[in-house]
DSSP file (Angstrom, degrees, kcal/mol; ACC not computed):
  #  RESIDUE AA STRUCTURE BP1 BP2  ACC     N-H-->O    O-->H-N    N-H-->O    O-->H-N    TCO  KAPPA ALPHA  PHI   PSI    X-CA   Y-CA   Z-CA
    1    1 A X              0   0    0      0, 0.0     2,-1.4     0, 0.0     3,-0.1   0.000 360.0 360.0 360.0 143.6   -0.1    0.9   -4.5
    2    2 A X        +     0   0    0      1,-0.2   118,-0.1   118,-0.0    52,-0.0  -0.618 360.0 145.9 -81.1  93.7   -3.4    2.6   -4.5
    3    3 A X        +     0   0    0     -2,-1.4     2,-0.3     2,-0.1    -1,-0.2   0.352  40.4  94.2-111.9   4.8   -2.8    5.6   -6.8
    4    4 A X  S    S-     0   0    0     -3,-0.1     2,-0.1     1,-0.1     9,-0.0  -0.754  79.3-107.7-100.5 150.2   -6.2    5.9   -8.4
    5    5 A X        -     0   0    0     -2,-0.3     9,-0.2     9,-0.1     2,-0.2  -0.412  27.2-138.1 -72.5 144.0   -8.8    8.2   -7.2
    6    6 A X  E     -A   13   0A   0      7,-3.6     7,-2.6    -2,-0.1     2,-0.4  -0.499  20.1-128.0 -91.7 168.5  -11.9    6.9   -5.4
    7    7 A X  E     +A   12   0A   0      5,-0.2     5,-0.2    -2,-0.2     2,-0.2  -0.960  24.1 177.3-127.6 139.3  -15.4    8.2   -6.1
    8    8 A X  E >   -A   11   0A   0      3,-2.7     3,-0.5    -2,-0.4     5,-0.0  -0.556  63.1 -70.3-111.9-172.0  -18.2    9.6   -4.0
    9    9 A X  T 3  S-     0   0    0      1,-0.2     3,-0.0    -2,-0.2    -2,-0.0   0.900 127.3  -2.0 -50.4 -51.2  -21.4   10.9   -5.6
   10   10 A X  T 3  S+     0   0    0     -3,-0.0     2,-0.4     2,-0.0    -1,-0.2   0.024 120.1  85.6-130.2  27.4  -19.9   14.0   -7.1
   11   11 A X  E <   -A    8   0A   0     -3,-0.5    -3,-2.7     2,-0.0     2,-0.4  -0.989  52.1-159.1-137.3 136.7  -16.3   13.8   -5.8
   12   12 A X  E     +A    7   0A   0     -2,-0.4     2,-0.3    -5,-0.2    -5,-0.2  -0.955  32.1 175.0-106.1 134.4  -13.1   12.1   -6.9
   13   13 A X  E     +A    6   0A   0     -7,-2.6    -7,-3.6    -2,-0.4     2,-0.1  -0.986  34.4 176.4-146.7 152.1  -10.7   11.7   -4.0
   14   14 A X        +     0   0    0     -2,-0.3     2,-0.8    -9,-0.2   103,-0.1  -0.600  20.4 168.9-151.2  80.8   -7.3   10.3   -2.9
   15   15 A X        +     0   0    0     54,-0.2    54,-1.9    -2,-0.1     2,-0.4  -0.845   9.6 179.6-104.5 101.6   -6.7   11.3    0.7
   16   16 A X  E     -B   68   0B   0     -2,-0.8   100,-2.4    52,-0.2   101,-0.6  -0.842   2.8-176.7-109.0 139.5   -3.7    9.4    2.1
   17   17 A X  E     -BC  67 115B   0     50,-2.7    50,-2.5    -2,-0.4     2,-0.6  -0.990  23.6-143.1-136.0 140.9   -2.4    9.7    5.6
   18   18 A X  E     -BC  66 114B   0     96,-2.9    96,-1.7    -2,-0.4     2,-0.4  -0.932  31.4-175.0 -98.9 119.7    0.6    8.3    7.5
   19   19 A X  E     -BC  65 113B   0     46,-3.2    46,-2.6    -2,-0.6     2,-0.4  -0.955  12.9-176.1-123.8 135.0   -0.6    7.7   11.1
   20   20 A X  E     +BC  64 112B   0     92,-2.3    92,-2.9    -2,-0.4     2,-0.3  -0.998  10.5 166.1-129.3 132.1    1.3    6.5   14.1
   21   21 A X  E     -B   63   0B   0     42,-1.6    42,-2.8    -2,-0.4     2,-0.3  -0.977  17.0-146.9-144.4 158.6   -0.1    5.8   17.5
   22   22 A X        -     0   0    0     88,-0.3    86,-2.8    -2,-0.3    40,-0.2  -0.849  22.1-104.3-127.5 155.2    1.0    4.1   20.7
   23   23 A X  B >   -E  107   0C   0     38,-0.4     3,-2.5    -2,-0.3    84,-0.3  -0.413  63.6 -75.0 -67.9 155.8   -0.3    2.0   23.6
   24   24 A X  G >  S+     0   0    0     82,-2.7     3,-1.5     1,-0.3    -1,-0.1  -0.275 122.3   5.4 -53.1 134.5   -0.6    3.9   26.9
   25   25 A X  G 3  S-     0   0    0      1,-0.3    -1,-0.3    -3,-0.1     3,-0.1   0.638 118.9 -88.2  61.3  17.6    2.9    4.4   28.5
   26   26 A X  G <   -     0   0    0     -3,-2.5    -1,-0.3     1,-0.2    -2,-0.2   0.835  66.1-174.8  51.3  36.5    4.3    2.9   25.2
   27   27 A X    <   -     0   0    0     -3,-1.5     2,-2.0     1,-0.1     3,-0.4  -0.403  29.2-127.2 -60.6 135.1    4.0   -0.6   26.8
   28   28 A X  S    S+     0   0    0      1,-0.2    33,-0.2    -3,-0.1    -1,-0.1  -0.478  70.5 121.6 -86.8  69.4    5.5   -3.1   24.5
   29   29 A X    > > +     0   0    0     -2,-2.0     3,-1.4    31,-0.2     5,-0.6   0.543  40.3  90.5-106.4 -10.2    2.4   -5.4   24.5
   30   30 A X  T 3 5S+     0   0    0     30,-1.3     8,-0.2    -3,-0.4     5,-0.2   0.852  88.8  47.0 -64.8 -35.4    1.6   -5.5   20.8
   31   31 A X  T 3 5S+     0   0    0     29,-0.3    -1,-0.3     3,-0.1    -2,-0.1   0.506  97.8  86.9 -86.4  -0.8    3.7   -8.6   20.0
   32   32 A X  T X 5S-     0   0    0     -3,-1.4     3,-1.5    28,-0.2     4,-0.3   0.176 114.7 -57.0 -73.2-155.4    2.4  -10.5   22.9
   33   33 A X  T 3 5S+     0   0    0      1,-0.3     4,-0.4     2,-0.1     3,-0.1   0.540 132.1  67.2 -66.4  -5.1   -0.7  -12.6   22.7
   34   34 A X  T 3><S+     0   0    0     -5,-0.6     4,-2.6     1,-0.1    -1,-0.3   0.582  72.8  89.3 -93.3 -10.6   -2.7   -9.4   21.6
   35   35 A X  H <> S+     0   0    0     -3,-1.5     4,-2.4     1,-0.2     5,-0.2   0.927  89.5  43.8 -56.1 -55.0   -1.0   -8.8   18.2
   36   36 A X  H  > S+     0   0    0     -4,-0.3     4,-2.3     1,-0.2    -1,-0.2   0.886 114.3  50.8 -62.0 -39.4   -3.4  -10.9   16.1
   37   37 A X  H  > S+     0   0    0     -4,-0.4     4,-2.6     2,-0.2    -1,-0.2   0.916 110.3  49.3 -64.5 -42.3   -6.4   -9.6   17.8
   38   38 A X  H  X S+     0   0    0     -4,-2.6     4,-2.8     2,-0.2     5,-0.2   0.900 110.3  51.4 -63.9 -40.1   -5.3   -6.0   17.3
   39   39 A X  H  X S+     0   0    0     -4,-2.4     4,-2.6    -5,-0.2     5,-0.2   0.953 112.8  44.9 -60.5 -49.3   -4.7   -6.6   13.6
   40   40 A X  H  X S+     0   0    0     -4,-2.3     4,-2.5     1,-0.2    -2,-0.2   0.909 114.4  49.1 -62.9 -42.4   -8.1   -8.1   13.1
   41   41 A X  H  X S+     0   0    0     -4,-2.6     4,-2.8     2,-0.2     5,-0.2   0.934 112.5  46.7 -63.8 -46.8   -9.8   -5.4   15.1
   42   42 A X  H  X S+     0   0    0     -4,-2.8     4,-2.3     1,-0.2     5,-0.2   0.924 113.7  48.6 -63.4 -44.8   -8.0   -2.6   13.2
   43   43 A X  H  X S+     0   0    0     -4,-2.6     4,-2.1    -5,-0.2    -1,-0.2   0.924 113.5  47.5 -59.6 -44.2   -8.8   -4.2    9.9
   44   44 A X  H  X S+     0   0    0     -4,-2.5     4,-2.2    -5,-0.2    -2,-0.2   0.931 112.2  47.9 -64.2 -46.8  -12.4   -4.6   10.8
   45   45 A X  H  X S+     0   0    0     -4,-2.8     4,-1.2     1,-0.2    -1,-0.2   0.878 111.3  51.3 -63.7 -38.2  -12.9   -1.1   12.1
   46   46 A X  H  <>S+     0   0    0     -4,-2.3     5,-2.9    -5,-0.2     3,-0.4   0.915 108.9  51.5 -63.9 -42.5  -11.2    0.4    9.0
   47   47 A X  H ><5S+     0   0    0     -4,-2.1     3,-1.5     1,-0.2    -2,-0.2   0.906 104.9  56.4 -60.2 -42.6  -13.6   -1.7    6.8
   48   48 A X  H 3<5S+     0   0    0     -4,-2.2    -1,-0.2     1,-0.3    -2,-0.2   0.835 113.5  40.0 -58.7 -33.5  -16.6   -0.4    8.7
   49   49 A X  T 3<5S-     0   0    0     -4,-1.2    21,-0.3    -3,-0.4    -1,-0.3   0.287 113.9-114.5 -99.7   9.2  -15.6    3.2    7.9
   50   50 A X  T < 5 +     0   0    0     -3,-1.5     2,-0.6    -4,-0.3    20,-0.2   0.834  63.7 152.2  58.2  35.7  -14.5    2.5    4.3
   51   51 A X      < -     0   0    0     -5,-2.9     2,-0.5    -6,-0.2    -1,-0.2  -0.860  37.6-142.7 -96.5 125.7  -10.9    3.3    5.2
   52   52 A X  E     -D   68   0B   0     16,-2.0    16,-2.5    -2,-0.6     2,-0.7  -0.769   3.5-143.0 -93.3 127.5   -8.4    1.5    3.0
   53   53 A X  E     +D   67   0B   0     -2,-0.5    14,-0.2    14,-0.2     3,-0.1  -0.805  22.4 174.3 -88.4 116.6   -5.2    0.3    4.6
   54   54 A X  E    S-     0   0B   0     12,-3.0     2,-0.3    -2,-0.7    13,-0.2   0.873  72.0  -6.4 -85.4 -44.4   -2.4    0.7    2.1
   55   55 A X  E    S+D   66   0B   0     11,-1.6    11,-3.2     2,-0.0    -1,-0.4  -0.985  70.4 167.6-149.4 146.5    0.4   -0.3    4.4
   56   56 A X  E     -D   65   0B   0     -2,-0.3    93,-0.5     9,-0.2     2,-0.3  -0.951   9.0-175.2-163.7 144.2    0.5   -1.1    8.1
   57   57 A X  E     -D   64   0B   0      7,-2.2     7,-2.5    -2,-0.3     2,-0.8  -0.998  21.8-138.9-144.6 139.5    2.8   -2.6   10.7
   58   58 A X  E     -D   63   0B   0     -2,-0.3     5,-0.2     5,-0.2     2,-0.2  -0.865  26.6-168.7 -94.6 106.7    2.5   -3.5   14.4
   59   59 A X  E >   -D   62   0B   0      3,-2.5     3,-0.5    -2,-0.8   -29,-0.1  -0.516  39.0 -98.8 -87.0 164.8    5.7   -2.5   16.0
   60   60 A X  T 3  S+     0   0    0      1,-0.2   -30,-1.3    -2,-0.2   -29,-0.3   0.838 118.5  14.6 -55.6 -33.8    6.4   -3.6   19.6
   61   61 A X  T 3  S+     0   0    0    -33,-0.2   -38,-0.4   -32,-0.1     2,-0.3   0.228 128.9  28.7-130.8  17.1    5.4   -0.3   21.0
   62   62 A X  E <   - D   0  59B   0     -3,-0.5    -3,-2.5   -40,-0.2     2,-0.4  -0.981  65.0-123.7-164.5 166.7    3.5    1.6   18.3
   63   63 A X  E     -BD  21  58B   0    -42,-2.8   -42,-1.6    -2,-0.3     2,-0.5  -0.965  15.0-159.8-120.1 131.9    1.4    1.1   15.2
   64   64 A X  E     +BD  20  57B   0     -7,-2.5    -7,-2.2    -2,-0.4     2,-0.4  -0.947  15.2 177.5-107.8 130.5    2.1    2.5   11.7
   65   65 A X  E     -BD  19  56B   0    -46,-2.6   -46,-3.2    -2,-0.5     2,-0.6  -0.999  21.0-166.4-131.9 135.5   -0.7    2.9    9.2
   66   66 A X  E     +BD  18  55B   0    -11,-3.2   -12,-3.0    -2,-0.4   -11,-1.6  -0.974  35.5 167.1-114.7 111.3   -0.7    4.3    5.7
   67   67 A X  E     -BD  17  53B   0    -50,-2.5   -50,-2.7    -2,-0.6     2,-0.6  -0.861  41.7-134.0-130.5 156.5   -4.4    4.7    5.0
   68   68 A X  E     -BD  16  52B   0    -16,-2.5   -16,-2.0    -2,-0.3     2,-0.5  -0.962  27.9-168.1-108.6 115.6   -6.9    6.3    2.5
   69   69 A X        -     0   0    0    -54,-1.9   -54,-0.2    -2,-0.6   -18,-0.1  -0.900  26.2-114.2-106.7 127.4   -9.7    8.0    4.5
   70   70 A X    >   -     0   0    0     -2,-0.5     3,-2.0   -21,-0.3   -19,-0.0  -0.285  25.7-121.1 -57.2 144.1  -12.8    9.2    2.6
   71   71 A X  T 3  S+     0   0    0      1,-0.3    -1,-0.1     3,-0.0     4,-0.1   0.699 109.2  68.4 -64.1 -18.5  -13.0   13.1    2.7
   72   72 A X  T 3  S+     0   0    0      1,-0.1     2,-0.5     2,-0.1    -1,-0.3   0.584  97.0  63.1 -74.7  -7.5  -16.4   12.9    4.4
   73   73 A X  S <  S-     0   0    0     -3,-2.0    -1,-0.1   -24,-0.0     2,-0.1  -0.972  83.7-137.0-119.7 121.6  -14.6   11.6    7.5
   74   74 A X     >  -     0   0    0     -2,-0.5     4,-2.6     1,-0.1     5,-0.2  -0.412  19.1-122.3 -74.8 153.8  -12.0   13.7    9.2
   75   75 A X  H  > S+     0   0    0      1,-0.2     4,-2.8     2,-0.2     5,-0.2   0.909 114.3  52.8 -60.0 -41.7   -8.8   12.2   10.4
   76   76 A X  H  > S+     0   0    0      2,-0.2     4,-2.3     1,-0.2    -1,-0.2   0.922 110.0  46.4 -61.0 -45.9   -9.6   13.3   13.9
   77   77 A X  H  > S+     0   0    0      2,-0.2     4,-2.3     1,-0.2    -1,-0.2   0.911 113.8  49.6 -64.2 -41.9  -13.0   11.6   13.9
   78   78 A X  H  X S+     0   0    0     -4,-2.6     4,-3.3     1,-0.2    -2,-0.2   0.925 111.7  47.2 -64.0 -44.1  -11.5    8.5   12.4
   79   79 A X  H  X S+     0   0    0     -4,-2.8     4,-2.7     2,-0.2     5,-0.4   0.887 111.0  51.6 -68.2 -37.6   -8.7    8.2   15.0
   80   80 A X  H  X S+     0   0    0     -4,-2.3     4,-2.0    -5,-0.2     5,-0.3   0.927 114.8  43.9 -60.2 -44.3  -11.2    8.8   17.8
   81   81 A X  H  X S+     0   0    0     -4,-2.3     4,-2.8    -5,-0.2     5,-0.4   0.948 115.7  47.0 -63.2 -51.3  -13.3    6.0   16.5
   82   82 A X  H  X S+     0   0    0     -4,-3.3     4,-2.0     1,-0.2     5,-0.2   0.929 118.6  38.8 -61.5 -49.0  -10.4    3.7   15.8
   83   83 A X  H  X S+     0   0    0     -4,-2.7     4,-1.8    -5,-0.2    -1,-0.2   0.904 119.5  47.2 -70.9 -40.1   -8.7    4.1   19.1
   84   84 A X  H  X S+     0   0    0     -4,-2.0     4,-2.1    -5,-0.4    -2,-0.2   0.963 117.6  39.3 -66.1 -52.4  -11.9    4.2   21.1
   85   85 A X  H  X S+     0   0    0     -4,-2.8     4,-2.7    -5,-0.3     5,-0.2   0.888 114.8  52.6 -67.2 -39.3  -13.6    1.2   19.6
   86   86 A X  H  X S+     0   0    0     -4,-2.0     4,-2.3    -5,-0.4    -1,-0.2   0.890 109.6  50.2 -65.8 -36.5  -10.4   -0.9   19.4
   87   87 A X  H  X S+     0   0    0     -4,-1.8     4,-2.6    -5,-0.2     5,-0.2   0.940 112.2  46.7 -64.4 -46.3   -9.7   -0.3   23.1
   88   88 A X  H  X S+     0   0    0     -4,-2.1     4,-2.1     1,-0.2    -2,-0.2   0.913 113.3  49.3 -61.5 -41.7  -13.3   -1.3   24.0
   89   89 A X  H  X S+     0   0    0     -4,-2.7     4,-2.0     2,-0.2    -1,-0.2   0.885 111.3  49.2 -66.2 -38.3  -13.0   -4.4   21.8
   90   90 A X  H  X S+     0   0    0     -4,-2.3     4,-3.0     2,-0.2    -2,-0.2   0.920 111.6  48.5 -66.6 -43.3   -9.7   -5.4   23.3
   91   91 A X  H  < S+     0   0    0     -4,-2.6    -2,-0.2     1,-0.2    -1,-0.2   0.852 112.0  49.9 -67.0 -33.2  -11.0   -5.0   26.9
   92   92 A X  H  < S+     0   0    0     -4,-2.1     3,-0.3    -5,-0.2    -1,-0.2   0.894 117.3  39.9 -68.4 -38.4  -14.1   -7.1   26.0
   93   93 A X  H  < S+     0   0    0     -4,-2.0     2,-0.5     1,-0.3    -2,-0.2   0.843 126.7  33.3 -79.4 -34.4  -11.9   -9.8   24.5
   94   94 A X    ><  +     0   0    0     -4,-3.0     3,-1.8    -5,-0.2     4,-0.3  -0.796  64.4 179.6-126.8  86.4   -9.1   -9.7   27.1
   95   95 A X  T >  S+     0   0    0     -2,-0.5     3,-1.5    -3,-0.3     4,-0.3   0.775  76.8  69.3 -60.2 -28.3  -10.6   -8.8   30.5
   96   96 A X  T >> S+     0   0    0      1,-0.3     3,-1.1     2,-0.2     4,-0.7   0.709  83.7  72.0 -65.8 -19.0   -7.2   -9.0   32.2
   97   97 A X  H <> S+     0   0    0     -3,-1.8     4,-2.8     1,-0.2    -1,-0.3   0.753  80.4  73.9 -67.4 -22.8   -6.1   -5.9   30.3
   98   98 A X  H <4 S+     0   0    0     -3,-1.5     6,-0.3    -4,-0.3    -1,-0.2   0.821  97.2  48.5 -60.0 -29.7   -8.4   -3.8   32.6
   99   99 A X  H <4 S+     0   0    0     -3,-1.1    -1,-0.2    -4,-0.3     3,-0.2   0.805 113.8  44.9 -80.9 -29.9   -5.9   -4.3   35.4
  100  100 A X  H  < S+     0   0    0     -4,-0.7     2,-0.6     1,-0.3    -2,-0.2   0.844 120.2  40.6 -78.6 -36.0   -2.9   -3.4   33.3
  101  101 A X  S >< S-     0   0    0     -4,-2.8     3,-1.0     0, 0.0     4,-0.3  -0.859  89.6-143.8-119.4  94.2   -4.5   -0.3   31.7
  102  102 A X  G >  S+     0   0    0     -2,-0.6     3,-1.3    -3,-0.2    -3,-0.1  -0.149  76.3  14.7 -58.5 148.2   -6.5    1.5   34.3
  103  103 A X  G 3  S-     0   0    0      1,-0.3    -1,-0.2    -5,-0.2     3,-0.1   0.738 124.5 -73.0  61.9  27.3   -9.8    3.2   33.5
  104  104 A X  G <  S+     0   0    0     -3,-1.0     2,-0.8    -6,-0.3    -1,-0.3   0.786  89.2 144.8  59.6  33.1  -10.2    1.4   30.2
  105  105 A X    <   +     0   0    0     -3,-1.3    -1,-0.2    -4,-0.3   -81,-0.1  -0.888  10.5 159.1-101.3 107.3   -7.4    3.4   28.4
  106  106 A X        +     0   0    0     -2,-0.8   -82,-2.7   -23,-0.2     2,-0.3   0.853  60.3  51.3 -93.0 -43.5   -5.6    1.2   26.1
  107  107 A X  B    S-E   23   0C   0    -84,-0.3   -84,-0.3   -24,-0.2     3,-0.1  -0.666  86.7-111.7 -97.4 150.5   -4.0    3.8   23.7
  108  108 A X        -     0   0    0    -86,-2.8   -86,-0.1    -2,-0.3   -84,-0.1  -0.371  47.4 -88.7 -69.0 156.8   -2.0    6.8   24.7
  109  109 A X  S    S+     0   0    0     -2,-0.1    -1,-0.1   -88,-0.1   -87,-0.1  -0.395  90.1   7.8 -64.7 145.1   -3.5   10.2   24.1
  110  110 A X        -     0   0    0     -3,-0.1   -88,-0.3    -2,-0.1     2,-0.3  -0.023  64.8-138.6  80.3 178.8   -2.9   11.7   20.7
  111  111 A X        -     0   0    0    -90,-0.1     2,-0.4     2,-0.0   -90,-0.2  -0.954  18.3-107.5-166.1 166.9   -1.3   10.4   17.5
  112  112 A X  E     +C   20   0B   0    -92,-2.9   -92,-2.3    -2,-0.3     2,-0.4  -0.917  37.1 178.3-105.7 135.9    1.0   11.5   14.7
  113  113 A X  E     +C   19   0B   0     -2,-0.4     2,-0.4   -94,-0.2   -94,-0.2  -1.000   8.5 177.1-139.1 141.7   -0.5   12.2   11.3
  114  114 A X  E     -C   18   0B   0    -96,-1.7   -96,-2.9    -2,-0.4     2,-0.2  -0.996  31.0-120.8-140.6 135.8    1.0   13.4    8.0
  115  115 A X  E     -C   17   0B   0     -2,-0.4   -98,-0.2   -98,-0.2  -100,-0.0  -0.514  23.4-168.0 -72.6 146.5   -0.6   13.9    4.7
  116  116 A X    >   +     0   0    0   -100,-2.4     3,-1.8    -2,-0.2   -99,-0.1   0.807  12.4 171.8-108.2 -39.7    1.0   11.7    2.0
  117  117 A X  G >  S-     0   0    0   -101,-0.6     3,-0.5     1,-0.3    -1,-0.1  -0.395  76.1 -17.4  60.9-133.4   -0.3   12.9   -1.3
  118  118 A X  G 3  S+     0   0    0      1,-0.2     3,-0.4    -2,-0.1    -1,-0.3   0.373 123.4  81.9 -87.9   6.2    1.6   11.3   -4.2
  119  119 A X  G <>  +     0   0    0     -3,-1.8     4,-1.9     1,-0.2     3,-0.3   0.051  51.9 121.8 -95.1  25.1    4.5   10.2   -2.0
  120  120 A X  H <> S+     0   0    0     -3,-0.5     4,-2.8     1,-0.2     5,-0.2   0.861  70.4  54.0 -58.7 -38.8    2.7    7.1   -0.7
  121  121 A X  H  > S+     0   0    0     -3,-0.4     4,-2.3     1,-0.2    -1,-0.2   0.896 107.7  50.8 -65.5 -38.4    5.3    4.7   -2.0
  122  122 A X  H  > S+     0   0    0     -3,-0.3     4,-2.0     2,-0.2    -1,-0.2   0.908 112.8  45.6 -63.4 -42.3    8.1    6.6   -0.1
  123  123 A X  H  X S+     0   0    0     -4,-1.9     4,-2.5     2,-0.2    -2,-0.2   0.901 111.6  52.0 -68.8 -41.2    6.0    6.5    3.1
  124  124 A X  H  X S+     0   0    0     -4,-2.8     4,-2.5     1,-0.2    -2,-0.2   0.908 110.1  49.6 -60.8 -40.8    5.3    2.8    2.6
  125  125 A X  H  X S+     0   0    0     -4,-2.3     4,-3.0     2,-0.2    -1,-0.2   0.905 109.0  52.3 -65.0 -41.0    9.0    2.1    2.1
  126  126 A X  H  X S+     0   0    0     -4,-2.0     4,-2.2     2,-0.2    -2,-0.2   0.926 109.8  48.6 -58.4 -45.4    9.7    4.1    5.3
  127  127 A X  H  X S+     0   0    0     -4,-2.5     4,-1.5     1,-0.2    -2,-0.2   0.924 113.2  47.4 -63.1 -43.8    7.2    2.0    7.3
  128  128 A X  H  X S+     0   0    0     -4,-2.5     4,-2.0     1,-0.2    -2,-0.2   0.919 111.8  50.5 -62.6 -42.3    8.7   -1.3    5.9
  129  129 A X  H  X S+     0   0    0     -4,-3.0     4,-2.4     1,-0.2    -1,-0.2   0.840 103.8  58.6 -67.4 -32.7   12.3   -0.1    6.7
  130  130 A X  H  X S+     0   0    0     -4,-2.2     4,-1.9     1,-0.2    -1,-0.2   0.914 108.5  46.8 -55.9 -43.2   11.2    0.8   10.2
  131  131 A X  H  X S+     0   0    0     -4,-1.5     4,-2.2     2,-0.2    -2,-0.2   0.898 109.3  52.3 -68.9 -41.0   10.3   -2.8   10.6
  132  132 A X  H  X S+     0   0    0     -4,-2.0     4,-2.2     1,-0.2    -1,-0.2   0.897 108.8  51.7 -62.0 -39.4   13.5   -4.1    9.0
  133  133 A X  H  X S+     0   0    0     -4,-2.4     4,-2.4     1,-0.2    -1,-0.2   0.912 108.9  50.8 -62.1 -43.1   15.5   -2.0   11.5
  134  134 A X  H  X S+     0   0    0     -4,-1.9     4,-2.8     2,-0.2     6,-0.2   0.881 107.6  53.2 -62.0 -39.2   13.5   -3.5   14.3
  135  135 A X  H  X>S+     0   0    0     -4,-2.2     4,-1.6     1,-0.2     5,-0.9   0.938 110.9  46.8 -61.1 -46.6   14.2   -7.0   13.1
  136  136 A X  H  <5S+     0   0    0     -4,-2.2    -2,-0.2     1,-0.2    -1,-0.2   0.903 116.0  44.7 -63.0 -41.9   17.9   -6.3   13.0
  137  137 A X  H  <5S+     0   0    0     -4,-2.4    -2,-0.2     1,-0.2    -1,-0.2   0.909 123.2  33.5 -70.2 -42.1   17.9   -4.7   16.5
  138  138 A X  H  <5S-     0   0    0     -4,-2.8    -1,-0.2    -5,-0.2    -2,-0.2   0.538  96.4-135.0 -92.7  -7.3   15.7   -7.3   18.2
  139  139 A X  T  <5 +     0   0    0     -4,-1.6     2,-0.2    -5,-0.2    -3,-0.2   0.909  45.7 164.9  50.9  45.5   17.0  -10.3   16.2
  140  140 A X      < -     0   0    0     -5,-0.9    -1,-0.2    -6,-0.2    -2,-0.1  -0.556  43.3 -92.3 -88.5 158.4   13.4  -11.5   15.8
  141  141 A X    >   -     0   0    0     -2,-0.2     3,-0.7     1,-0.1     4,-0.4  -0.358  24.3-127.5 -69.5 150.1   12.5  -14.1   13.2
  142  142 A X  G >  S+     0   0    0      1,-0.2     3,-1.3     2,-0.2    -1,-0.1   0.795 105.7  71.5 -66.1 -28.6   11.4  -12.9    9.8
  143  143 A X  G >  S+     0   0    0      1,-0.3     3,-0.7     2,-0.1    -1,-0.2   0.855  93.1  54.7 -57.6 -37.1    8.3  -15.0   10.2
  144  144 A X  G <  S+     0   0    0     -3,-0.7     2,-0.3     1,-0.2    -1,-0.3   0.747  99.2  66.5 -66.7 -22.8    6.9  -12.6   12.8
  145  145 A X  G <   +     0   0    0     -3,-1.3    11,-0.5    -4,-0.4    -1,-0.2  -0.230  64.4 132.7-103.4  45.3    7.3   -9.7   10.4
  146  146 A X  B <  S-F  155   0D   0     -3,-0.7     2,-0.8    -2,-0.3     9,-0.2  -0.626  74.6 -92.4 -81.7 153.9    4.7  -10.6    7.7
  147  147 A X    >   -     0   0    0      7,-0.8     3,-1.3    -2,-0.2     6,-0.2  -0.561  38.6-162.5 -70.3 109.6    2.5   -7.7    6.8
  148  148 A X  T 3  S+     0   0    0     -2,-0.8    -1,-0.2   -92,-0.3   -91,-0.1   0.647  82.5  60.4 -71.3 -13.3   -0.4   -8.2    9.1
  149  149 A X  T 3  S+     0   0    0    -93,-0.5     2,-0.5     3,-0.0    -1,-0.3   0.454  80.6  93.4 -97.8  -0.1   -2.7   -6.0    7.1
  150  150 A X  S X  S-     0   0    0     -3,-1.3     3,-1.6     4,-0.1   -96,-0.0  -0.800  76.3-135.9 -90.0 133.6   -2.6   -8.0    3.9
  151  151 A X  T 3  S+     0   0    0     -2,-0.5    -1,-0.1     1,-0.3    -3,-0.0   0.785 102.6  47.7 -64.9 -28.7   -5.5  -10.5    3.8
  152  152 A X  T 3  S-     0   0    0      2,-0.1    -1,-0.3    -3,-0.0    -4,-0.1   0.439 102.3-130.6 -91.8   2.7   -3.4  -13.4    2.6
  153  153 A X    <   +     0   0    0     -3,-1.6     2,-0.2    -6,-0.2    -2,-0.1   0.833  45.6 168.4  51.7  36.6   -0.7  -12.8    5.2
  154  154 A X        -     0   0    0      1,-0.1    -7,-0.8    -7,-0.1    -1,-0.2  -0.505  43.7 -92.9 -74.6 148.4    2.0  -13.0    2.5
  155  155 A X  B     -F  146   0D   0     -9,-0.2    -9,-0.2    -2,-0.2     2,-0.1  -0.252  50.2 -92.2 -59.4 150.7    5.5  -11.8    3.5
  156  156 A X        -     0   0    0    -11,-0.5     2,-0.2     1,-0.1    -1,-0.1  -0.427  45.9-111.1 -63.7 134.3    6.3   -8.2    2.8
  157  157 A X              0   0    0      1,-0.1    -1,-0.1    -2,-0.1    -3,-0.0  -0.472 360.0 360.0 -71.5 138.6    7.9   -7.8   -0.6
  158  158 A X              0   0    0     -2,-0.2    -1,-0.1    -3,-0.1    -2,-0.1   0.408 360.0 360.0 -92.6 360.0   11.5   -6.8   -0.5
């Protein structure tokens, strides 16, 4: 877990946030053919803004992220960027989505955000447990539930 402070020129920082956001109308499209593309897009966009993904999961109708956002970037600015750019990238890659999501709106308005502080492990466990609950309810294979935000796609540690 990322518990050490990062550095800017004259600043030490550790700004962790639990963020949840949903597709428009909470359409359960994330596990369809779009899942891998969304994972890649979100990872890429986070890298561009120097946002570190500590934990993340694509649920069927929402996304959980536990991220470290540099203090020079507000959560609001980051979420506007992430949702806006990821929607444009998805519509560019999958032209058929324009008909499902009118007016190029892929994500629902708004998001949930909570500061994490030193409770990052508790929040990461909550995110993992959300996914385990989903597995039990939907009786989906464990293979589908690898942590998509880890670069080696290793299964989530139990």
